[in-house]
C-alpha positions in Angstrom: 145.1 113.3 53.5 141.7 112.1 52.3 142.5 108.5 53.2 143.3 109.6 56.8 139.9 111.2 57.1 138.1 108.2 55.6 140.0 105.9 58.0 139.2 108.1 61.0 135.5 108.2 60.1 135.4 104.4 59.6 137.1 103.9 63.0 134.6 106.3 64.7 131.7 104.4 63.2 133.1 101.1 64.3 133.6 102.3 67.8 130.1 103.7 68.0 128.7 100.4 66.7 130.5 98.5 69.5 129.2 100.9 72.1 125.6 100.6 70.9 125.9 96.8 70.7 127.2 96.6 74.3 124.4 98.9 75.5 121.7 97.0 73.6 123.1 93.7 74.9 122.4 94.6 78.5 118.9 95.9 77.6 118.0 92.4 76.2 117.2 91.4 79.8 114.9 93.4 82.1 114.3 93.1 85.8 111.0 94.0 87.4 110.4 93.7 91.2 107.4 93.6 93.5 107.4 93.8 97.3 105.8 90.6 98.7 105.8 91.5 102.4 107.4 93.7 105.1 107.8 93.2 108.8 109.7 94.9 111.7 111.9 93.1 114.1 113.6 95.1 117.0 112.8 98.4 115.2 114.4 97.2 111.9 112.2 96.7 108.9 112.8 93.8 106.5 111.1 93.2 103.1 110.7 90.2 100.8 111.0 91.1 97.1 110.1 88.9 94.1 111.9 89.8 90.9 111.3 88.7 87.3 114.1 88.6 84.7 112.6 88.7 81.2 114.4 88.2 77.9 113.1 91.0 75.7 115.7 90.4 72.9 115.7 88.1 70.0 118.6 85.7 71.1 118.6 82.9 73.6 120.5 83.9 76.8 122.2 81.2 78.8 123.6 83.3 81.6 124.2 86.9 82.7 125.8 88.6 85.7 123.4 90.4 87.9 125.2 92.9 90.2 123.4 94.7 93.0 124.2 98.4 92.9 122.3 99.5 96.0 119.6 98.6 98.6 120.6 94.9 98.5 121.0 94.5 102.3 120.9 90.7 102.6 122.2 89.1 105.8 123.1 85.6 104.6 123.3 83.6 101.4 120.0 81.9 102.0 118.3 85.4 101.8 118.5 85.0 98.0 116.7 82.2 96.0 116.6 81.2 92.4 119.9 83.1 91.6 123.3 81.7 92.2 126.3 83.6 93.6 129.2 83.9 91.1 131.8 83.4 93.9 131.3 80.4 96.1 132.1 82.4 99.2 131.4 86.1 98.5 133.4 88.5 100.7 130.6 91.2 100.7 127.1 89.9 100.4 125.6 93.3 99.6 127.7 93.6 96.5 128.1 89.9 95.6 127.6 89.2 91.9 124.8 86.8 91.0 124.0 84.9 87.9 121.3 82.6 86.4 120.5 79.4 88.3 121.9 76.2 86.8 118.6 75.0 85.4 118.2 78.2 83.3 121.9 78.1 82.2 121.3 74.6 80.9 118.2 75.3 78.8 118.6 79.0 78.2 116.1 81.9 78.5 114.3 82.3 75.2 112.8 85.5 73.7 109.8 86.7 75.8 110.5 84.1 78.5 111.2 84.9 82.1 112.0 83.4 85.5 111.5 84.7 89.0 113.9 85.1 91.9 113.6 86.4 95.4 115.4 88.0 98.3 115.0 89.3 101.8 116.5 92.7 102.4 116.9 94.9 105.4 114.8 98.0 104.7 111.8 98.6 102.5 113.3 99.8 99.2 113.9 97.4 96.3 117.5 96.6 95.2 118.9 98.3 92.1 120.6 95.8 89.8 122.8 96.1 86.8 123.1 93.4 84.1 126.2 92.5 82.2 128.2 89.7 80.7 125.3 88.0 78.8 126.1 84.6 77.4 124.5 83.6 74.1 126.0 80.1 73.7 126.2 77.1 75.9 
């Protein structure tokens, strides 16, 4: 009976460790955004945002998936720059997954390094992004 308890506790600790690792992995990259400009066309407002992705962890990151969760109301692929689309022809631009541009994927993003990207969105609020699927090797 004691062995079952020890195995259960060991299993629970291992599962907690994986959960914490996965959570910390996504926190290795941060995204900050700043509105560059806003204008109105036919009573619809548009905004340009410049985002910065920073590696706050200790490992080199070669790629990551950046997923817009809300307020990413782009009209065409060219409304995003310095990020690549995961799918060559995304079906839904507002929810299309993005990832590092090729030049970052080749050299990696070192600790305390960052790169900028931009986008034009319909509206005045910044997009909310989630980060997943970090790649630590070439």
